[in-house]
C-alpha positions in Angstrom: 0.0 0.0 0.0 1.2 3.5 -0.7 0.9 6.5 1.6 1.1 10.0 0.3 1.1 13.0 2.6 1.1 16.5 1.0 2.1 19.2 3.4 5.0 21.6 3.4 6.7 18.8 1.4 5.5 15.6 -0.1 5.8 12.6 2.1 5.7 9.2 0.4 5.9 5.8 2.0 5.0 2.2 1.6 2.9 0.4 4.1 3.3 -3.4 4.6 1.7 -5.8 6.9 4.0 -7.9 8.9 3.6 -10.5 11.6 3.8 -7.7 14.1 1.3 -5.4 12.4 1.6 -2.6 9.8 5.0 -1.1 9.1 5.7 2.1 7.3 8.6 2.1 4.9 9.6 5.8 4.4 10.9 7.0 1.1 11.9 10.0 -0.9 9.2 9.8 -3.6 8.5 13.5 -3.3 11.9 14.0 -5.1 10.8 11.9 -8.2 10.8 13.8 -11.5 7.4 14.6 -12.9 6.5 13.8 -16.4 3.6 15.1 -18.5 0.6 12.9 -19.6 -0.9 15.5 -21.9 -0.3 18.9 -23.6 -1.6 20.9 -20.6 0.7 19.1 -18.2 3.6 19.6 -20.7 2.9 23.4 -20.7 2.8 23.5 -16.9 6.1 21.6 -16.6 7.7 23.8 -19.2 6.7 26.9 -17.4 7.9 25.6 -14.0 11.2 24.5 -15.6 11.9 28.2 -16.5 12.2 28.8 -12.8 13.5 25.5 -11.5 15.9 23.1 -13.2 14.3 20.0 -11.6 10.5 19.7 -11.4 9.8 17.1 -8.7 6.5 15.7 -7.5 7.1 17.8 -4.3 7.6 20.9 -6.4 4.0 20.8 -7.6 2.0 18.4 -5.4 2.6 19.9 -1.9 2.0 23.0 0.0 4.8 24.8 -1.8 3.5 23.7 -5.2 -0.2 23.5 -5.2 -0.6 27.3 -5.7 1.2 26.8 -9.0 -1.5 24.4 -10.1 -4.5 26.7 -9.2 -5.5 30.2 -10.0 -4.8 32.1 -13.2 -2.7 30.7 -16.0 0.2 30.7 -16.4 1.2 29.9 -12.9 3.9 32.0 -11.3 
């Protein structure tokens, strides 16, 4: 099972059931590079890349990034 926790960053972990109960396996998934699935997402990523060399999941899908995905286009 995956656990995703957007906040000031993007927490990502796996959750596995063991003989002693559930165990969280923390990870650094928030640092994974985002890729575009359509033209709109490609435009968004291109815009953000003008300001940041690396566009990670955390850059757009957490408290620091969600404002870039809402509001007037193009995002700042």
